[in-house]
C-alpha positions as CSV (number, residue, x, y, z in Angstrom):
1,M,0.0,0.0,0.0
2,Y,1.3,3.5,-0.9
3,Y,0.7,5.0,2.6
4,R,2.7,2.3,4.5
5,E,5.5,3.8,6.7
6,A,7.3,0.6,7.4
7,G,11.1,1.0,7.2
8,Q,11.1,4.8,7.8
9,F,13.3,5.1,10.9
10,K,13.9,8.5,12.6
11,T,17.4,8.7,14.0
12,T,17.3,12.4,15.2
13,Y,15.0,14.6,17.2
14,A,14.7,17.0,14.2
15,A,13.5,14.1,12.0
16,D,11.0,13.1,14.6
17,S,9.6,16.6,15.1
18,R,9.0,17.4,11.4
19,I,5.7,18.8,10.3
20,F,5.3,15.9,7.9
21,P,7.2,12.9,9.5
22,I,6.1,10.4,6.9
23,L,7.8,10.4,3.5
24,Q,4.5,10.0,1.6
25,D,3.1,13.2,3.3
26,R,6.1,15.2,2.3
27,A,5.9,13.9,-1.2
28,G,2.2,14.6,-1.4
29,M,2.6,18.2,-0.1
30,L,5.4,18.9,-2.6
31,A,3.3,17.6,-5.4
32,L,0.3,19.7,-4.2
33,C,2.5,22.8,-4.1
34,A,3.9,22.1,-7.6
35,I,0.4,21.7,-9.0
36,A,-0.8,24.9,-7.3
37,F,2.1,27.1,-8.3
38,I,3.0,25.6,-11.7
39,L,0.2,23.7,-13.3
40,V,-2.9,25.6,-12.1
41,P,-1.8,29.0,-13.7
42,F,-1.6,27.3,-17.1
43,W,-5.0,25.6,-17.3
44,A,-7.3,27.6,-15.0
45,T,-9.6,30.1,-16.6
46,P,-10.0,33.8,-15.4
47,Y,-13.4,32.8,-14.0
48,T,-11.8,30.0,-12.0
49,F,-9.2,32.3,-10.6
50,S,-11.6,35.2,-9.7
51,A,-14.6,33.2,-8.5
52,I,-13.1,30.1,-6.9
53,L,-9.4,29.9,-6.3
54,I,-8.7,33.5,-5.0
55,P,-11.6,33.6,-2.6
56,F,-10.8,30.1,-1.4
57,L,-7.3,31.1,-0.5
58,I,-8.4,34.4,1.2
59,F,-11.1,32.7,3.2
60,S,-8.7,30.0,4.2
61,L,-6.3,32.6,5.6
62,A,-9.2,34.3,7.5
63,A,-10.4,30.9,8.8
64,L,-6.9,30.1,9.9
65,G,-6.8,33.3,11.9
66,L,-10.1,32.5,13.6
67,N,-9.0,28.9,14.2
68,I,-5.9,30.2,16.0
69,L,-8.1,32.1,18.4
70,T,-11.1,29.8,18.8
71,G,-9.7,26.4,18.0
72,Y,-6.3,26.6,19.7
73,A,-6.8,29.3,22.4
74,G,-10.4,28.6,23.1
75,Q,-11.6,32.2,22.8
76,L,-14.9,32.6,20.9
77,S,-15.1,35.5,18.5
78,L,-17.7,36.8,16.1
79,G,-15.7,39.8,14.9
80,S,-13.5,38.2,12.2
81,A,-14.9,40.4,9.4
82,A,-14.3,43.5,11.5
83,F,-10.6,42.7,11.7
84,M,-10.5,42.0,8.0
85,A,-12.0,45.5,7.4
86,V,-9.4,47.1,9.6
87,G,-6.6,45.4,7.6
88,A,-8.2,46.4,4.3
89,F,-8.8,50.1,5.2
90,A,-5.4,50.4,7.0
91,S,-3.6,49.0,4.0
92,Y,-5.4,51.4,1.6
93,N,-4.5,54.4,3.7
94,F,-0.9,53.3,4.1
95,V,-0.5,53.1,0.3
96,L,-2.4,56.4,-0.1
97,R,-0.7,58.5,2.6
98,I,2.9,57.2,2.2
99,P,4.1,57.6,-1.3
100,G,6.3,54.7,-2.6
101,I,5.5,52.3,0.2
102,P,5.7,48.6,-0.9
103,V,2.3,47.0,-1.1
104,L,3.4,44.0,0.8
105,L,4.6,46.2,3.6
106,A,1.3,48.0,3.6
107,F,-0.4,44.6,4.0
108,V,1.8,43.8,6.9
109,L,1.1,47.2,8.5
110,G,-2.6,46.7,7.9
111,G,-2.3,43.3,9.7
112,L,-0.5,45.0,12.6
113,C,-3.3,47.6,12.9
114,A,-5.8,44.8,13.0
115,A,-3.7,43.1,15.7
116,L,-3.8,46.3,17.8
117,V,-7.6,46.4,17.5
118,G,-7.8,42.8,18.3
119,I,-5.8,43.3,21.5
120,A,-8.0,46.2,22.5
121,F,-11.2,44.2,22.0
122,G,-9.6,41.1,23.5
123,L,-9.2,42.7,26.9
124,P,-12.7,41.5,28.0
125,S,-11.4,37.9,27.5
126,L,-9.5,38.4,30.8
127,R,-12.8,38.5,32.7
128,I,-15.5,36.8,30.6
129,R,-15.6,33.7,28.5
130,G,-18.0,31.7,26.3
131,F,-21.2,33.3,25.1
132,Y,-20.4,36.6,26.8
133,L,-17.0,36.8,25.1
134,A,-18.7,36.1,21.8
135,A,-21.2,38.9,22.4
136,A,-18.3,41.3,23.4
137,T,-16.4,40.5,20.1
138,L,-19.7,41.0,18.2
139,A,-19.5,44.6,19.4
140,T,-16.3,44.9,17.4
141,Q,-18.2,44.2,14.2
142,F,-20.6,47.1,14.7
143,F,-18.0,49.5,16.1
144,V,-15.5,49.0,13.3
145,V,-18.2,49.3,10.6
146,W,-19.5,52.5,12.2
147,C,-16.0,54.0,12.2
148,M,-15.5,53.1,8.5
149,T,-18.8,54.9,7.6
150,K,-18.6,57.8,10.0
151,I,-15.0,58.9,9.7
152,P,-14.5,60.3,6.1
153,W,-10.7,60.4,6.4
154,L,-10.6,56.6,6.3
155,T,-12.3,56.5,2.9
156,N,-10.4,59.5,1.6
157,Y,-13.6,61.6,1.8
158,S,-15.4,59.4,-0.7
159,S,-19.1,60.3,-1.0
160,S,-20.2,56.8,-1.7
161,G,-18.0,55.0,0.8
162,V,-16.8,52.7,-2.0
163,I,-13.2,53.4,-3.1
164,T,-11.1,51.6,-5.7
165,A,-8.1,49.8,-4.4
166,Q,-4.8,50.8,-5.7
167,K,-3.0,48.5,-8.2
168,I,-0.7,45.9,-6.7
169,V,2.8,46.7,-7.9
170,I,5.8,44.8,-6.5
171,A,9.4,45.3,-7.7
172,G,8.1,47.1,-10.8
173,Y,5.8,44.2,-11.7
174,S,2.0,44.9,-11.8
175,F,-0.2,42.1,-10.5
176,D,-3.3,43.1,-12.6
177,T,-4.3,39.7,-14.1
178,P,-6.3,37.0,-12.3
179,A,-3.4,34.5,-12.6
180,S,-0.9,36.9,-11.1
181,K,-3.2,37.8,-8.3
182,Y,-3.7,34.1,-7.6
183,L,0.0,33.5,-7.4
184,L,0.5,36.4,-5.1
185,T,-2.3,35.3,-2.8
186,L,-1.1,31.7,-2.9
187,G,2.4,32.7,-1.9
188,I,1.2,34.8,1.0
189,V,-1.2,32.1,2.2
190,A,1.4,29.4,1.9
191,V,4.0,31.3,4.0
192,M,1.5,32.3,6.7
193,A,0.0,28.8,6.9
194,L,3.5,27.4,7.4
195,L,4.2,30.0,10.1
196,A,0.9,29.1,11.8
197,K,1.7,25.4,11.7
198,N,5.1,26.0,13.4
199,M,3.6,28.4,15.9
200,V,1.0,26.0,17.2
201,R,3.7,23.4,17.6
202,S,5.9,25.8,19.7
203,N,5.6,26.8,23.4
204,V,3.2,29.5,22.3
205,G,0.8,27.0,20.8
206,R,1.1,24.7,23.8
207,S,0.3,27.7,26.1
208,W,-2.8,28.5,24.0
209,M,-4.0,24.9,24.1
210,A,-3.4,24.7,27.9
211,V,-5.5,27.9,28.4
212,R,-8.2,26.4,26.1
213,D,-8.4,23.1,28.0
214,M,-8.4,24.6,31.5
215,D,-7.2,28.1,32.2
216,V,-7.1,27.8,35.9
217,A,-4.7,24.8,35.7
218,A,-2.7,26.6,33.1
219,E,-2.2,29.6,35.4
220,V,-1.2,27.2,38.2
221,I,1.6,25.8,36.2
222,G,3.0,29.2,35.4
223,I,1.3,30.3,32.1
224,R,0.4,34.0,32.2
225,L,-3.2,34.2,31.1
226,M,-3.2,37.8,30.2
227,R,-0.3,37.6,27.8
228,T,-1.4,34.3,26.3
229,K,-4.9,35.4,25.6
230,L,-4.0,38.8,24.2
231,L,-1.3,37.2,22.0
232,A,-3.9,34.9,20.6
233,F,-6.1,37.8,19.8
234,A,-3.2,39.7,18.2
235,V,-2.0,36.8,16.0
236,S,-5.6,35.9,15.0
237,S,-6.4,39.5,14.1
238,F,-3.2,39.9,12.2
239,Y,-4.1,36.9,10.0
240,C,-7.6,38.3,9.5
241,G,-6.2,41.7,8.7
242,V,-3.9,40.4,6.0
243,A,-6.8,38.4,4.6
244,G,-9.0,41.5,4.6
245,A,-6.3,43.4,2.6
246,L,-6.1,40.6,0.1
247,Y,-9.9,40.4,-0.1
248,A,-10.0,44.1,-1.1
249,Y,-7.0,44.2,-3.4
250,A,-6.9,40.7,-5.0
251,Y,-10.6,39.8,-5.0
252,L,-13.0,42.7,-4.9
253,G,-10.8,45.5,-6.3
254,T,-12.6,47.9,-4.0
255,V,-12.4,48.9,-0.3
256,E,-15.9,49.2,1.2
257,S,-17.3,48.6,4.6
258,E,-20.4,46.7,3.3
259,A,-18.1,43.9,2.1
260,Y,-17.1,43.1,5.7
261,N,-20.5,42.7,7.3
262,L,-21.7,40.3,10.0
263,D,-22.6,37.7,7.4
264,L,-18.9,37.3,6.5
265,S,-18.0,36.7,10.2
266,F,-20.6,33.9,10.4
267,R,-19.3,32.4,7.1
268,I,-15.8,32.3,8.5
269,L,-17.1,30.7,11.7
270,F,-19.0,28.1,9.6
271,M,-15.7,27.3,7.8
272,I,-13.9,26.3,11.0
273,I,-16.9,24.4,12.3
274,I,-17.3,22.3,9.2
275,G,-13.6,22.1,8.4
276,G,-12.4,21.3,12.0
277,V,-11.9,23.4,15.1
278,G,-8.2,23.4,16.2
279,S,-6.8,22.2,12.8
280,I,-4.7,24.1,10.2
281,L,-5.9,21.7,7.6
282,G,-9.5,22.2,8.7
283,S,-9.3,25.9,7.8
284,F,-8.5,25.0,4.2
285,L,-11.1,22.2,4.0
286,G,-13.8,24.4,5.5
287,A,-13.0,27.3,3.1
288,A,-13.1,25.0,0.1
289,F,-16.4,23.6,1.2
290,I,-18.0,27.0,1.8
291,V,-16.7,28.4,-1.5
292,L,-17.7,25.4,-3.6
293,L,-21.0,24.5,-2.0
294,P,-22.9,27.6,-3.4
295,I,-21.7,26.9,-6.9
296,L,-22.8,23.3,-6.6
297,L,-26.2,24.3,-5.2
298,N,-26.7,26.8,-8.1
299,V,-26.0,24.0,-10.6
300,I,-28.5,21.7,-8.9
301,A,-31.1,24.4,-8.6
302,H,-30.7,25.2,-12.3
303,A,-30.8,21.6,-13.3
304,L,-34.0,20.9,-11.3
305,S,-35.6,24.2,-12.4
306,L,-36.4,25.1,-8.8
307,P,-38.3,28.4,-8.1
308,T,-36.3,31.4,-7.4
309,S,-37.6,31.7,-3.9
310,V,-36.4,28.2,-3.1
311,A,-33.1,28.5,-4.8
312,S,-32.2,31.8,-3.0
313,N,-32.8,30.2,0.4
314,L,-31.4,26.7,-0.4
315,E,-27.9,27.7,0.5
316,L,-28.9,28.9,4.0
317,M,-30.9,25.8,4.6
318,V,-28.1,23.5,3.6
319,F,-25.5,25.4,5.7
320,G,-27.7,25.1,8.8
321,A,-28.3,21.4,8.2
322,L,-24.6,20.7,7.7
323,I,-23.6,22.6,10.8
324,I,-26.1,20.6,12.9
325,F,-24.8,17.4,11.2
326,F,-21.2,18.0,11.9
327,L,-21.8,19.1,15.5
328,I,-23.7,15.9,16.2
329,V,-21.8,13.3,14.0
330,E,-18.3,14.6,13.8
331,P,-17.6,17.8,16.0
332,H,-14.0,17.9,14.7
333,G,-15.2,18.4,11.1
334,L,-13.7,17.3,7.8
335,A,-10.1,17.4,9.2
336,R,-11.0,14.6,11.6
337,L,-12.5,12.5,8.8
338,W,-9.3,12.9,6.8
339,Q,-7.3,11.9,9.8
340,I,-9.3,8.8,10.3
341,T,-8.9,7.9,6.7
342,K,-5.1,8.3,6.9
343,E,-5.0,6.1,10.1
344,K,-7.0,3.3,8.3
345,L,-4.6,3.5,5.3
346,R,-1.6,3.2,7.6
347,L,-3.1,0.0,9.1
348,W,-4.4,-1.5,5.9
349,P,-5.2,-4.3,5.3
350,F,-6.0,-4.5,9.1
351,P,-8.0,-1.3,9.7
352,H,-9.6,-0.8,13.1
């Protein structure tokens, strides 16, 4: 069987602590990266880039940020879209106000601004938790959107509130085609996903998981709750801020507050529920599921000639049913199903 690991001996601590300790996993990941970076730009159509691949990557990054906070640190949040909005508007203003600033640096600074907002609104996590913390982060959504609409300076005094994002120019090369925007987004997401994977395997990640499992016991063994929780909010908001900047520059082409509404926060939450809470892979699986499901439902509704009223609400009904299904049958989502499949393959032909 292809997935057998017999004969693969680890003789050093570095080999044993690899992200992908099995040779087949490393080969599969390299093949997947080669397909994504080399083959996909040649065969994918502009529609595939603009409607499927780019939003999938951006939502994966946003879901990854929320998963760091909710899945690994155990802090509920309903303000992901607000942090994305902070990253988008901050990046726009950095490019606008500082002539010649590199776009990638503007994205990083936008993520840092989102991190500062995340720290400010993460302070209630030191006193409250659970549903009450979710309600407190929900206030972030309304406050940030209110600021974006009521402070004209943030939108460069635009009367409509909808402003065109600047062109992405890096080292003299303009990323103005769907394929180039896809490659830029893919590179950023790949690097940040690798950083997140290493982060959750470090002392920081173990501190987050200790606080998630039992914060009182974590404090007893010497983990500083205030620093650990606020760091989780900062890192999560940074990831969401960069995702928001990419959402404006590489996907929408505009910077507008209406694009970062409460519905977007719930969609990102659905991604980690369906994909798997506390899993890097689950963020990508959930984003792929949420992006592809509406396309599949539209095809089915068109093939069955369903009424418009039914077709328009079909997506919401299916989302609700799937969330209930996963919470009951497999709370750890698609990532857990993939893990079970891998375990059965490793034991084949004697699966348990």
